[in-house]
Every structure is written in C-alpha cells, then in structure tokens.
Backbone bond lengths (Angstrom), bond angles and torsions (degrees), N, CA, C in turn:
res aa  C-N    CA-C-N  psi(-1)  N-CA   C-N-CA  omega(-1)  CA-C   N-CA-C  phi
1 M - - - 1.458 - - 1.518 110.35 -
2 R 1.330 114.94 136.53 1.461 121.46 170.42 1.526 108.18 -128.66
3 L 1.317 116.43 147.82 1.458 120.52 -176.62 1.518 111.89 -97.35
4 A 1.324 115.65 132.20 1.467 122.63 170.75 1.524 107.39 -117.47
5 L 1.299 115.77 160.56 1.455 121.23 178.36 1.522 109.59 -117.41
6 S 1.331 116.12 123.05 1.460 120.63 176.24 1.521 109.77 -79.72
7 S 1.324 116.32 135.88 1.465 118.64 178.17 1.526 111.31 -66.10
8 R 1.332 117.81 -16.30 1.464 120.00 176.16 1.526 111.97 -63.33
9 S 1.311 117.35 -23.19 1.467 120.27 177.05 1.522 111.31 -65.96
10 F 1.324 117.28 -23.10 1.464 123.05 -179.83 1.534 111.16 -113.43
11 A 1.335 116.27 25.81 1.467 120.71 -172.46 1.525 113.03 -57.87
12 R 1.324 117.74 -43.03 1.469 120.03 -176.95 1.528 110.66 -59.29
13 A 1.324 116.56 -47.18 1.463 120.87 -178.53 1.519 111.36 -67.25
14 L 1.334 117.23 -40.12 1.463 120.87 -179.55 1.524 111.04 -67.74
15 E 1.323 116.93 -40.80 1.458 120.13 -177.65 1.521 112.96 -74.79
16 S 1.338 117.05 -27.61 1.466 120.34 179.03 1.522 112.10 -83.89
17 G 1.336 116.42 -14.82 1.457 120.06 -179.40 1.509 114.34 88.83
18 T 1.338 117.41 2.36 1.468 119.40 177.47 1.528 111.53 -75.47
19 L 1.341 116.35 -14.07 1.462 122.22 176.66 1.515 107.28 -139.03
20 T 1.340 116.93 128.50 1.458 119.92 176.22 1.527 109.42 -88.48
21 Q 1.324 115.11 163.83 1.458 118.33 178.44 1.532 111.17 -62.48
22 L 1.316 117.07 -37.77 1.464 119.91 178.49 1.522 111.05 -66.35
23 E 1.318 117.39 -38.61 1.462 120.43 175.70 1.520 110.91 -66.37
24 W 1.327 116.59 -35.25 1.461 120.14 177.61 1.528 110.98 -61.80
25 I 1.312 117.30 -38.49 1.460 120.08 176.59 1.524 110.19 -59.67
26 D 1.328 116.66 -39.03 1.460 120.14 177.33 1.526 111.77 -66.74
27 V 1.330 117.37 -32.32 1.468 120.42 175.66 1.524 109.76 -63.45
28 C 1.324 116.43 -43.13 1.464 120.47 177.08 1.519 111.28 -57.55
29 C 1.334 114.46 -45.75 1.468 119.22 -176.07 1.517 112.20 -69.30
30 A 1.316 116.69 -27.48 1.461 120.08 -176.95 1.519 111.97 -71.20
31 E 1.322 118.66 -18.73 1.451 122.42 179.56 1.531 109.71 -98.27
32 P 1.336 118.53 109.66 1.469 120.59 -174.64 1.524 114.30 -58.81
33 A 1.341 118.19 -25.67 1.461 120.26 -177.73 1.522 112.83 -75.41
34 I 1.330 117.49 -15.32 1.455 121.02 -176.60 1.527 110.36 -89.84
35 D 1.343 114.87 125.98 1.464 120.71 -178.30 1.522 112.90 -102.36
36 G 1.342 117.09 -23.50 1.453 118.56 -172.72 1.512 113.90 -145.62
37 A 1.324 115.21 166.21 1.465 122.75 178.69 1.517 109.44 -115.84
38 D 1.334 116.17 134.53 1.459 123.65 177.90 1.526 106.63 -115.85
39 F 1.333 116.35 104.43 1.464 121.93 -171.09 1.522 112.28 -88.19
40 A 1.336 117.60 122.80 1.460 121.03 170.82 1.529 108.24 -80.88
41 R 1.312 115.91 130.19 1.472 120.34 -174.82 1.524 111.52 -60.01
42 E 1.327 117.10 -33.57 1.468 119.86 -176.91 1.528 112.80 -68.23
43 H 1.322 117.72 -11.65 1.462 120.31 -177.61 1.529 113.75 -96.56
44 F 1.347 116.68 4.60 1.460 119.13 175.43 1.527 109.14 -82.45
45 P 1.324 118.41 118.76 1.468 119.30 177.81 1.520 112.43 -69.56
46 R 1.338 116.08 -25.12 1.465 123.17 176.55 1.527 107.69 -143.25
47 R 1.343 115.56 156.63 1.463 118.38 177.78 1.530 111.00 -131.03
48 D 1.323 116.77 21.79 1.464 119.84 177.25 1.534 109.56 -74.24
49 D 1.319 116.00 162.35 1.464 120.97 -174.56 1.527 112.31 -59.00
50 D 1.335 117.20 -39.92 1.461 120.24 -177.62 1.526 111.44 -63.32
51 Y 1.332 115.69 -42.81 1.469 118.41 -179.10 1.529 111.04 -69.62
52 L 1.325 117.04 -41.00 1.466 119.62 178.92 1.525 110.77 -63.16
53 A 1.326 117.15 -36.79 1.466 120.39 175.77 1.529 111.02 -64.49
54 Q 1.342 116.39 -37.04 1.457 120.74 178.03 1.529 111.32 -63.57
55 I 1.329 116.41 -39.96 1.463 121.40 177.80 1.533 110.23 -61.23
56 K 1.321 115.65 -48.29 1.464 120.17 -179.14 1.523 111.40 -61.62
57 K 1.328 116.39 -43.39 1.468 120.52 -178.40 1.525 110.79 -66.68
58 L 1.333 118.32 -40.22 1.455 120.53 -179.98 1.531 110.94 -64.07
59 C 1.324 116.63 -38.97 1.468 119.06 177.73 1.526 111.00 -64.47
60 V 1.325 116.79 -39.05 1.469 119.99 175.69 1.522 110.32 -62.79
61 D 1.336 116.97 -46.54 1.460 120.72 -178.86 1.525 112.02 -62.36
62 R 1.345 116.53 -33.15 1.472 120.80 -179.69 1.522 112.30 -91.00
63 R 1.344 116.06 4.51 1.462 122.12 177.89 1.530 111.31 58.22
64 L 1.324 113.74 44.12 1.455 121.71 -177.05 1.528 108.91 -117.27
65 T 1.314 116.87 126.37 1.458 120.98 178.01 1.527 110.06 -77.50
66 I 1.312 116.55 137.91 1.467 120.05 173.04 1.526 107.20 -84.96
67 A 1.324 115.64 108.50 1.461 120.95 -175.18 1.517 112.12 -78.65
68 G 1.336 117.01 -30.06 1.448 119.63 -179.84 1.511 112.34 167.05
69 M 1.340 114.74 177.08 1.462 122.88 170.58 1.514 107.42 -117.66
70 N 1.326 116.88 155.18 1.453 119.25 173.93 1.517 109.39 -135.19
71 S 1.333 114.29 148.08 1.460 120.93 -175.07 1.513 110.12 -116.67
72 A 1.330 116.45 132.88 1.466 121.51 177.28 1.519 111.72 -81.78
73 A 1.325 117.56 -14.33 1.463 121.26 -179.37 1.525 109.77 -69.54
74 R 1.310 117.41 126.75 1.460 122.21 -179.55 1.529 110.16 -81.59
75 F 1.328 115.77 138.74 1.462 121.44 -174.50 1.524 110.48 -105.17
76 G 1.356 116.83 134.60 1.450 121.92 -179.55 1.518 110.76 91.73
77 G 1.331 116.71 -177.94 1.452 119.75 177.08 1.508 114.11 81.55
78 G 1.328 118.23 13.79 1.465 121.63 -179.17 1.514 111.30 120.01
79 G 1.330 117.30 139.81 1.461 120.60 178.95 1.506 113.64 69.61
80 V 1.333 116.84 37.34 1.467 120.71 -173.59 1.522 112.48 -63.37
81 D 1.326 118.43 -35.39 1.465 119.98 -177.64 1.529 111.42 -62.63
82 A 1.328 116.65 -45.05 1.466 119.98 177.85 1.524 110.55 -66.18
83 Q 1.324 116.58 -39.98 1.459 120.46 179.05 1.527 110.95 -64.36
84 A 1.320 116.55 -37.25 1.462 120.32 179.51 1.527 110.76 -65.56
85 G 1.328 116.07 -39.16 1.464 119.06 176.72 1.512 111.66 -61.97
86 E 1.333 116.18 -41.87 1.463 119.93 178.72 1.521 111.10 -67.07
87 M 1.336 117.45 -38.84 1.461 120.15 178.84 1.524 110.73 -65.87
88 C 1.330 117.39 -38.56 1.464 119.73 177.61 1.525 111.12 -63.45
89 A 1.340 116.82 -38.28 1.465 120.03 176.26 1.519 110.47 -63.68
90 T 1.334 117.23 -39.33 1.459 121.53 177.75 1.523 110.63 -63.95
91 L 1.311 117.11 -41.63 1.470 120.87 177.55 1.529 111.09 -62.80
92 D 1.333 117.08 -39.30 1.466 120.87 177.63 1.531 110.70 -62.30
93 E 1.324 116.05 -43.33 1.472 120.62 179.50 1.523 110.81 -65.89
94 A 1.326 116.35 -39.49 1.468 120.04 177.56 1.527 110.52 -61.32
95 A 1.321 115.93 -41.69 1.464 119.72 178.92 1.521 111.24 -62.33
96 L 1.325 117.36 -39.07 1.469 121.13 -178.78 1.524 112.35 -66.32
97 I 1.331 118.23 -35.50 1.477 118.66 179.36 1.532 112.08 -89.47
98 G 1.326 116.46 -5.24 1.460 119.33 179.01 1.509 113.86 85.76
99 A 1.336 117.16 22.99 1.466 120.57 177.25 1.526 109.48 -79.39
100 P 1.322 119.12 130.39 1.465 120.24 -176.43 1.518 113.85 -79.11
101 L 1.351 117.21 -14.33 1.456 119.00 -176.73 1.526 111.20 -151.54
102 V 1.336 114.57 159.85 1.463 122.69 172.67 1.525 107.68 -123.02
103 R 1.328 116.20 120.15 1.464 122.60 -179.80 1.527 109.66 -94.17
104 F 1.337 116.55 137.20 1.459 120.67 -178.26 1.520 109.32 -154.83
105 S 1.331 116.15 165.78 1.464 122.54 174.06 1.517 108.74 -125.37
106 C 1.322 115.30 166.13 1.457 120.70 -179.97 1.526 111.17 -89.05
107 A 1.321 114.75 170.43 1.463 121.46 178.53 1.520 110.11 -89.75
108 A 1.334 115.70 171.40 1.458 120.97 174.45 1.526 109.70 -73.83
109 V 1.315 115.76 159.46 1.458 120.58 177.21 1.531 109.14 -64.75
110 D 1.327 115.81 127.63 1.466 121.38 -179.61 1.515 108.33 -134.66
111 G 1.337 116.32 83.43 1.450 120.89 -177.13 1.513 110.62 124.66
112 P 1.334 117.72 -173.45 1.464 121.68 178.33 1.524 110.85 -56.52
113 A 1.315 116.22 129.09 1.472 120.93 -171.89 1.521 112.46 -55.82
114 G 1.347 117.26 -44.17 1.462 119.87 -177.88 1.513 112.70 -64.37
115 V 1.331 116.28 -41.33 1.462 121.05 179.61 1.525 110.66 -66.13
116 V 1.318 116.12 -46.28 1.461 120.59 -178.52 1.522 110.67 -63.06
117 W 1.326 116.48 -41.16 1.467 119.31 179.06 1.527 110.86 -64.12
118 G 1.325 116.84 -42.81 1.457 119.66 178.18 1.518 112.32 -60.19
119 E 1.335 116.65 -40.17 1.461 120.97 177.65 1.529 111.18 -66.27
120 L 1.335 115.82 -38.07 1.472 119.52 177.39 1.522 110.41 -59.61
121 I 1.324 116.96 -48.29 1.466 120.15 -177.77 1.534 110.47 -65.12
122 R 1.330 116.20 -39.73 1.481 119.02 176.51 1.515 110.75 -59.45
123 G 1.332 116.33 -44.13 1.463 120.30 179.21 1.512 112.36 -66.65
124 L 1.326 116.72 -41.21 1.464 119.92 179.29 1.521 111.87 -63.56
125 K 1.321 116.66 -39.13 1.470 119.62 178.07 1.531 110.69 -64.23
126 F 1.326 115.91 -40.74 1.466 119.91 -179.67 1.529 111.08 -64.21
127 V 1.331 117.25 -49.55 1.471 118.91 -176.68 1.528 111.14 -72.47
128 S 1.330 117.52 -25.66 1.469 119.73 176.38 1.520 110.82 -67.18
129 E 1.339 116.50 -35.17 1.467 119.74 176.05 1.528 110.43 -64.76
130 H 1.329 116.43 -39.69 1.464 119.05 177.90 1.527 110.24 -69.08
131 A 1.332 116.74 -38.27 1.465 120.43 176.96 1.524 111.02 -57.68
132 K 1.323 115.74 -40.24 1.466 120.36 177.50 1.521 110.85 -63.43
133 R 1.348 116.93 -42.16 1.463 120.21 -177.90 1.524 111.82 -63.22
134 V 1.346 117.58 -38.13 1.466 119.95 -176.70 1.529 112.34 -98.45
135 N 1.344 116.37 1.08 1.461 122.24 176.06 1.530 112.46 60.82
136 V 1.337 115.78 46.65 1.467 122.50 175.15 1.527 107.41 -130.44
137 T 1.309 117.51 123.27 1.460 122.10 -176.65 1.526 111.54 -79.18
138 L 1.322 116.50 141.28 1.458 122.22 172.83 1.526 108.92 -88.37
139 A 1.327 116.64 134.07 1.462 121.52 -179.10 1.527 108.19 -120.80
140 L 1.325 116.44 105.78 1.456 122.83 -176.22 1.523 110.07 -84.79
141 A 1.329 116.18 120.71 1.464 121.95 -179.40 1.521 109.72 -101.36
142 P 1.322 119.60 111.40 1.462 121.00 176.34 1.527 110.36 -58.18
143 L 1.325 116.29 140.81 1.458 120.94 -176.86 1.518 109.58 -144.00
144 S 1.319 116.17 131.39 1.454 121.71 -178.85 1.527 111.28 -55.64
145 G 1.333 116.17 137.28 1.450 120.99 177.07 1.513 114.68 84.26
146 T 1.334 117.74 7.46 1.460 121.01 -178.47 1.532 110.55 -115.93
147 L 1.321 115.96 177.88 1.455 121.16 178.12 1.525 112.56 -59.67
148 V 1.324 116.10 -34.46 1.466 120.68 176.22 1.525 107.00 -117.28
149 A 1.341 114.21 90.39 1.461 120.09 -172.49 1.514 113.16 -109.87
150 D 1.330 117.15 -18.53 1.463 119.00 -173.05 1.524 110.61 -144.23
151 E 1.328 114.52 -176.28 1.458 121.37 -175.83 1.520 112.25 -60.44
152 A 1.328 116.54 -44.94 1.462 120.09 -177.28 1.524 111.67 -63.25
153 A 1.320 116.60 -43.37 1.468 120.20 179.61 1.521 111.41 -67.33
154 A 1.320 117.16 -37.82 1.464 120.41 178.61 1.527 110.79 -63.58
155 K 1.325 116.04 -45.71 1.466 119.65 178.38 1.525 110.84 -60.94
156 R 1.321 115.78 -42.32 1.456 119.89 -178.01 1.530 111.38 -65.26
157 A 1.330 116.54 -43.54 1.464 120.49 -179.09 1.527 110.95 -62.48
158 L 1.327 116.76 -45.66 1.463 119.63 -179.23 1.521 111.29 -66.04
159 K 1.332 116.44 -38.96 1.463 119.49 -179.37 1.521 111.29 -67.24
160 E 1.349 117.12 -45.03 1.461 119.85 -175.76 1.528 112.27 -74.84
161 C 1.315 116.59 -30.94 1.473 118.67 176.12 1.525 110.45 -71.99
162 D 1.344 115.38 -39.14 1.466 122.22 173.25 1.535 112.50 54.85
163 S 1.328 115.50 52.54 1.464 120.19 178.16 1.520 109.87 -131.71
164 A 1.323 116.35 135.45 1.461 120.95 175.92 1.522 111.70 -68.23
165 W 1.335 116.76 -10.80 1.463 120.95 -177.17 1.526 111.97 -96.42
166 L 1.332 116.49 5.09 1.465 121.62 173.01 1.518 108.29 -117.47
167 R 1.329 115.51 116.59 1.458 121.74 -178.66 1.523 109.23 -130.08
168 L 1.317 116.40 -178.23 1.453 121.92 -177.36 1.519 112.83 -99.45
169 A 1.320 115.09 145.66 1.464 122.76 164.31 1.526 104.62 -115.08
170 I 1.321 117.83 122.73 1.461 119.58 -172.46 1.521 112.10 -122.02
171 P 1.336 116.57 153.83 1.469 120.19 176.37 1.524 111.00 -76.64
172 A 1.317 116.13 155.57 1.470 121.40 178.00 1.522 108.62 -78.33
173 A 1.311 116.26 74.55 1.460 121.53 -177.67 1.520 109.18 -139.94
174 V 1.312 116.06 146.26 1.463 120.62 -177.71 1.522 111.19 -56.26
175 A 1.338 117.30 -35.98 1.464 120.71 -177.95 1.522 112.44 -58.15
176 W 1.332 116.63 -27.95 1.457 120.29 -177.16 1.528 113.00 -106.15
177 E 1.323 117.47 -1.28 1.462 119.29 -173.79 1.525 112.34 -61.95
178 T 1.324 117.78 -31.15 1.465 119.96 -179.17 1.528 111.86 -66.47
179 H 1.333 117.13 -15.36 1.470 121.27 -179.63 1.531 112.05 -99.36
180 A 1.314 116.72 8.36 1.463 120.27 -174.37 1.527 112.12 -59.47
181 R 1.322 117.44 -33.40 1.471 119.01 -178.61 1.521 112.06 -70.05
182 D 1.334 116.87 -21.43 1.465 120.88 178.00 1.518 112.21 -91.60
183 A 1.322 117.35 -7.45 1.466 121.43 -174.87 1.516 111.14 -95.52
184 V 1.338 115.50 147.14 1.459 120.44 178.20 1.523 111.60 -106.16
185 V 1.328 117.10 -11.25 1.459 121.06 176.86 1.524 107.57 -156.80
186 M 1.328 116.37 151.39 1.458 122.56 177.36 1.517 107.99 -124.70
187 T 1.330 117.08 146.01 1.460 120.58 176.56 1.517 109.96 -115.11
188 S 1.326 115.43 148.83 1.456 120.85 -179.62 1.516 110.27 -135.37
189 A 1.316 116.23 132.79 1.466 122.22 175.60 1.526 109.39 -91.88
190 P 1.343 117.91 167.84 1.468 120.33 -176.31 1.517 113.72 -63.43
191 R 1.314 117.75 -31.20 1.451 120.78 -175.33 1.524 110.41 -134.12
192 G 1.308 115.17 154.59 1.452 120.97 169.61 1.512 115.77 83.32
193 D 1.307 119.15 4.68 1.456 120.46 179.56 1.523 110.92 -93.65
194 D 1.297 114.76 156.21 1.452 120.14 175.76 1.528 108.25 -89.04
195 L 1.330 116.35 105.96 1.462 119.52 -176.33 1.513 112.22 -64.08
196 A 1.333 117.03 -31.80 1.459 119.17 -179.39 1.525 110.55 -61.24
197 A 1.341 116.85 -38.14 1.465 120.03 178.13 1.517 110.59 -62.89
198 A 1.323 117.04 -43.00 1.465 120.83 179.58 1.521 111.09 -65.81
199 L 1.317 116.70 -41.99 1.463 120.01 -177.28 1.526 112.04 -66.01
200 R 1.324 117.25 -25.32 1.459 120.43 179.14 1.528 112.49 -89.42
201 F 1.325 116.56 -4.40 1.463 119.73 -177.82 1.513 110.25 -79.13
202 R 1.322 116.09 134.25 1.464 120.18 178.66 1.524 108.26 -97.82
203 G 1.312 116.13 96.00 1.452 120.98 -178.06 1.509 110.33 150.34
204 F 1.336 116.66 -167.39 1.453 121.46 -178.89 1.524 111.05 -81.59
205 V 1.329 115.01 133.24 1.455 122.92 167.80 1.524 106.17 -105.53
206 S 1.339 116.57 116.95 1.460 121.07 -177.05 1.524 110.17 -91.75
207 L 1.318 116.32 121.04 1.467 121.77 179.77 1.521 108.36 -80.46
208 E 1.325 115.87 114.59 1.459 120.08 -174.36 1.528 110.15 -131.82
209 D 1.309 115.05 109.12 1.458 122.79 177.46 1.527 107.88 -94.60
210 E 1.336 116.61 109.24 1.461 120.17 -174.08 1.529 113.18 -65.38
211 S 1.340 117.19 -19.18 1.468 119.14 177.77 1.525 111.41 -71.06
212 G 1.332 116.85 -21.48 1.460 121.50 179.94 1.505 114.71 69.83
213 T 1.334 117.33 19.17 1.469 120.54 -173.65 1.523 113.16 -112.88
214 L 1.324 117.33 18.46 1.459 119.89 -178.47 1.522 111.04 -64.75
215 D 1.336 116.60 144.65 1.456 121.21 171.89 1.529 108.19 -125.57
216 A 1.329 116.36 174.83 1.460 120.68 -172.98 1.527 112.14 -61.49
217 A 1.323 118.24 -38.79 1.460 121.23 -178.41 1.523 111.32 -66.79
218 R 1.343 116.30 -45.29 1.465 119.99 178.51 1.522 110.73 -66.10
219 L 1.324 116.46 -36.94 1.459 120.26 177.78 1.522 110.48 -58.96
220 R 1.316 116.69 -44.08 1.464 120.33 -178.71 1.526 110.70 -62.20
221 R 1.337 116.85 -45.41 1.472 119.98 179.99 1.522 110.71 -65.06
222 W 1.324 116.22 -40.70 1.459 121.50 -179.27 1.529 110.89 -63.25
223 A 1.327 116.24 -49.22 1.464 120.72 -178.34 1.521 111.32 -61.10
224 E 1.325 116.30 -37.56 1.461 119.99 -178.46 1.522 112.44 -63.91
225 T 1.340 118.04 -27.56 1.463 119.77 -179.11 1.524 111.55 -64.41
226 F 1.324 117.97 -24.84 1.457 120.21 -178.99 1.522 111.74 -75.41
227 Y 1.323 115.53 -23.10 1.459 118.88 179.70 1.520 112.25 -103.44
228 A 1.336 115.73 -17.95 1.477 120.36 176.99 1.530 107.71 -142.95
229 P 1.346 118.06 74.84 1.465 120.54 -178.06 1.520 111.74 -52.09
230 G 1.326 114.90 137.25 1.467 119.95 -178.67 1.505 111.82 112.13
231 I 1.356 117.46 -19.02 1.472 120.03 176.89 1.503 109.47 -73.18
232 E 1.281 118.01 135.25 1.463 122.79 177.84 1.526 109.70 -110.25
C-alpha cells in the first residue's frame, strides 16, 4: 500500500482561491507519509499543454508520484456521446501529466433501464478504446444510486465492456476487499473504513475527505493512522 492524497480533500480551499493547485502539491510533499497525488479534474485552473507540463514537472521536482486523475462528471444515464468526448479529453490530459489512470463513477438511471445500460456499455467501450490509444487506464468507482452501484453491477459492466483498459476503483471497505486484485486504486474516507483492507491493498490508497475541509494538521494525523492504527 502507498498513500496518495486526493485534491478533493482540500476542495473548499482550492475552490475559494485560498490555496492554489501548485500550493496543494507542496502540501502533499510536506507530509512524509504521502507518496502520490490524485488530481481532481475540476481543480485545474487551466488545462492547456504548458500548464499540464508544469504540473508534471513540479511533481517530479517534489519527488511526488502522480497516482491518477479523477473526474466528477458522471458517465452514462443519457447523453453518452457528449460524455464520451469529455472523458476522452480527460484521458488526454491525464496522459500529458503522466497520470496512469482516470477514476470516475457512473450516472443515475435516466430512462428505461435496459436502454440506459446499453448506452452505458456502448460509451464504456468507446472510451476504453481511447484509453488504450493514450495508455491511461479507466478506473470505475461504484457509487450508490448510480448505474454501477454495487458488486453485481460492477462485475456486469466490466464483463460486458470486455476491455483490459477498464478496471475498478474500490473503497477501503471489507465488502469490496475480495475485489482488490481487480482494482487499480482504492479510496479511503476519514472515518468508517476498514484499515486492514487498505493495508493489504497492493497499490495506491487515495485519501479523500468528501467534506473538502482537510488541512495539513488533520492530514498528518489521518495519514499516520495507516501506519499506526489507533492514532487519532
């Protein structure tokens, strides 16, 4: 297991402008327990080639691995063609900064279930082909209330898409631990996760506080729990 930090943990500061994305990278580096950065696409102030190159170079200079990018845009549920275009753009940006994967979740059901599911698989096959071309893996994160909300739906989506470039992103929870070998990244919230599952995971565990209010002091205490469970 290696620890990455999701920029969503600092969303409030990034969105208010009290913390820039470049400063956030320095926050990651300041915590010795953090090995990687997990970039939320919505936190990029620019996405031109020059800025993306600057991000990649700063991570190299700070000796920080880019663990991945994640997208808040929900995939499927209507308008798949437009969503696929946006996902392909995200994959291109991930390739430019050297991110090995793009993490995303599906949308809620919007229309007849069979039709919506068929459109989801069509879209997943299309973006998986683009993922192969740019050598960036797609990491599907199951999410309650969406087309892929549970174990059965995740298995079905991966089987029907049938692409080596579509893998799982799973939560640090016992319910999903049996799928760890199929996952390329794991996410962990500040509370309620099974640390043993995370500690047995071979890969990056991305620390993601959905409140977006993490600060450097809380980050340090949080990260330490993964190496010394029981610390508060």
